[in-house]
C-alpha positions as CSV (number, residue, x, y, z in Angstrom):
1,M,6.3,-13.3,6.5
2,S,5.2,-10.2,8.3
3,V,3.3,-7.3,7.3
4,V,5.2,-3.8,8.3
5,P,4.8,-0.3,7.5
6,L,6.6,1.0,4.4
7,G,9.9,2.9,5.2
8,P,12.9,3.9,3.8
9,E,14.5,0.7,4.3
10,H,12.2,-1.2,1.9
11,C,12.8,1.0,-1.0
12,D,15.4,-1.1,-2.8
13,A,13.3,-4.1,-2.0
14,L,9.9,-2.8,-3.1
15,L,11.5,-1.3,-6.6
16,R,12.7,-4.7,-7.4
17,F,9.5,-6.3,-6.6
18,F,7.7,-4.1,-9.1
19,R,10.4,-4.6,-11.5
20,D,9.8,-8.5,-11.1
21,L,6.1,-8.2,-11.7
22,P,5.0,-9.1,-15.2
23,D,4.4,-6.7,-17.4
24,G,0.8,-7.2,-17.7
25,D,0.6,-6.8,-13.9
26,R,2.5,-3.6,-13.9
27,T,-0.2,-2.4,-16.7
28,F,-3.0,-1.8,-14.2
29,I,-0.6,0.0,-11.3
30,K,-1.5,3.9,-11.7
31,E,1.6,5.0,-10.6
32,E,5.0,4.6,-12.2
33,V,6.3,1.7,-9.8
34,T,9.6,1.3,-10.9
35,D,10.5,5.0,-10.7
36,P,12.9,5.5,-7.5
37,A,11.8,8.7,-7.0
38,T,8.1,7.6,-6.9
39,V,8.7,4.8,-4.2
40,R,10.7,6.8,-2.0
41,A,7.9,9.5,-1.9
42,W,5.8,6.7,-0.2
43,T,8.1,6.5,2.7
44,T,6.8,9.6,4.1
45,G,3.2,9.3,3.8
46,G,1.9,6.7,5.9
47,N,-1.0,4.4,5.4
48,R,1.3,2.1,2.7
49,W,2.7,-1.6,4.1
50,V,4.8,-4.2,2.6
51,A,4.7,-7.8,3.3
52,V,8.8,-8.9,3.7
53,D,10.0,-12.2,3.8
54,G,13.6,-11.4,5.2
55,D,14.9,-8.8,2.6
56,T,12.3,-9.8,-0.2
57,V,9.0,-7.9,-0.5
58,Q,6.3,-10.4,-1.3
59,G,3.1,-8.2,-1.3
60,Y,2.4,-4.3,-0.9
61,V,-1.0,-2.3,0.2
62,A,-1.9,0.9,0.4
63,V,-5.0,2.9,1.6
64,L,-4.9,6.4,0.2
65,R,-7.9,8.8,1.7
66,L,-9.3,10.5,-1.4
67,P,-9.2,14.3,-1.0
68,G,-12.1,17.0,-0.4
69,W,-15.7,16.0,-0.6
70,S,-14.6,12.5,-0.6
71,D,-12.4,12.5,2.6
72,H,-13.9,9.8,4.2
73,V,-13.4,7.3,1.4
74,G,-10.3,5.5,1.1
75,E,-8.9,3.7,-2.0
76,V,-7.3,0.2,-1.5
77,R,-4.3,-0.6,-3.8
78,L,-2.9,-4.2,-3.3
79,V,-0.1,-6.1,-5.1
80,V,1.2,-9.7,-4.5
81,A,4.1,-11.3,-6.2
82,P,3.2,-13.9,-8.3
83,A,5.1,-16.6,-6.7
84,A,3.2,-15.9,-3.4
85,R,-0.3,-15.7,-5.0
86,G,-2.5,-18.4,-4.0
87,N,-1.4,-18.9,-0.3
88,G,-3.6,-16.2,1.4
89,L,-1.2,-13.6,1.5
90,G,-3.9,-11.2,-0.6
91,R,-6.5,-11.8,1.9
92,V,-4.0,-10.8,4.7
93,L,-3.1,-7.8,3.2
94,A,-6.4,-6.7,2.2
95,R,-7.8,-7.6,5.7
96,H,-4.8,-5.5,7.1
97,A,-5.9,-2.5,4.9
98,L,-9.6,-2.8,6.1
99,V,-8.8,-2.8,9.5
100,A,-6.4,0.3,9.0
101,G,-9.4,2.1,6.8
102,V,-11.6,1.8,9.8
103,E,-9.1,2.7,12.3
104,A,-8.3,6.0,10.2
105,G,-11.9,6.9,10.3
106,L,-12.9,6.1,6.9
107,T,-16.7,5.0,6.1
108,K,-16.1,3.8,2.7
109,L,-13.2,1.7,0.9
110,V,-13.0,1.3,-2.8
111,V,-10.7,-0.9,-4.9
112,E,-10.6,-1.2,-8.3
113,V,-10.2,-4.3,-10.2
114,V,-9.9,-5.3,-13.6
115,A,-13.4,-7.6,-14.6
116,E,-11.3,-10.2,-15.6
117,Q,-9.2,-10.6,-12.3
118,G,-11.2,-13.4,-10.7
119,A,-9.3,-14.4,-7.9
120,A,-9.0,-10.5,-6.7
121,L,-12.8,-10.1,-7.3
122,A,-13.3,-13.0,-4.8
123,L,-11.1,-11.8,-2.4
124,F,-12.2,-8.4,-1.8
125,S,-15.8,-9.9,-1.9
126,A,-15.2,-12.2,0.8
127,I,-14.3,-9.5,3.3
128,G,-17.4,-7.7,2.5
129,F,-16.7,-5.8,-0.7
130,S,-19.6,-5.5,-3.2
131,G,-19.8,-4.2,-6.6
132,E,-20.6,-0.5,-7.3
133,A,-19.5,0.4,-10.6
134,L,-18.5,-1.3,-13.7
135,L,-16.9,1.0,-16.1
136,R,-16.8,-0.6,-19.7
137,D,-13.5,-0.2,-21.6
138,H,-12.3,1.9,-19.3
139,I,-8.4,1.2,-19.2
140,R,-6.0,0.1,-22.1
141,D,-3.6,-2.7,-21.6
142,R,0.2,-2.6,-22.8
143,E,-1.4,-4.4,-26.3
144,G,-3.8,-1.7,-26.7
145,R,-6.9,-3.8,-25.7
146,L,-9.6,-2.1,-24.0
147,R,-10.6,-3.7,-20.7
148,D,-13.4,-3.5,-18.5
149,L,-12.9,-1.8,-14.9
150,M,-15.0,-2.8,-11.7
151,V,-15.5,-0.6,-8.7
152,L,-16.1,-2.3,-5.5
153,A,-17.1,-1.0,-2.3
154,H,-17.0,-1.7,1.5
155,H,-19.3,0.7,3.2
156,V,-18.2,0.3,6.8
157,G,-21.5,1.0,8.6
158,E,-23.6,-0.9,6.5
159,T,-21.5,-4.1,6.9
160,W,-20.1,-3.8,10.1
161,S,-21.8,-7.5,10.4
162,G,-20.2,-8.7,7.3
163,M,-17.0,-7.7,8.9
164,D,-17.5,-9.3,11.9
165,T,-18.4,-12.8,10.1
166,V,-14.6,-12.4,8.6
167,G,-13.1,-11.6,12.0
168,V,-12.1,-8.0,11.2
169,A,-14.3,-7.0,14.5
170,D,-12.2,-9.0,16.6
171,E,-8.8,-7.6,15.3
172,L,-10.2,-4.3,16.0
173,G,-11.2,-5.1,19.6
174,E,-14.7,-4.4,18.8
175,P,-17.6,-6.3,20.4
176,G,-19.5,-8.3,17.4
């Protein structure tokens, strides 16, 4: 399996990936990921990658720079196929996003996680993200239930020692 930049050649496989996700997983994705035009548009913007195994997409990650006065901040979006969860792929993709964000000059990365997603919270906490906000009853799932949303943040300058601890400094070629 390899992590590669999202390109036009991945559109059909990425659409299959998103269509095959359980409805509950798609509930918490901001974009209409089963729309071919949406996915095609992503191939021209950069800062999006897929984990591919042959012709199959097993994961997706993006680092989206926020606009205007928050242009030093990048939002991480990460999705792993249910069959590929629990084997470290999410961690590989999250670390990839962290490295890409630092290389892009971002000083803060954020990720939004539904409060009940314990594995995602643990994954991002392990690579230096910490809780920044709890938004109660902020999102509604497909059954109409309100859910809490957690915003986790990674302040690059403040947590470099944490990045060194998890090996990200080595990936960037920086001294620890």
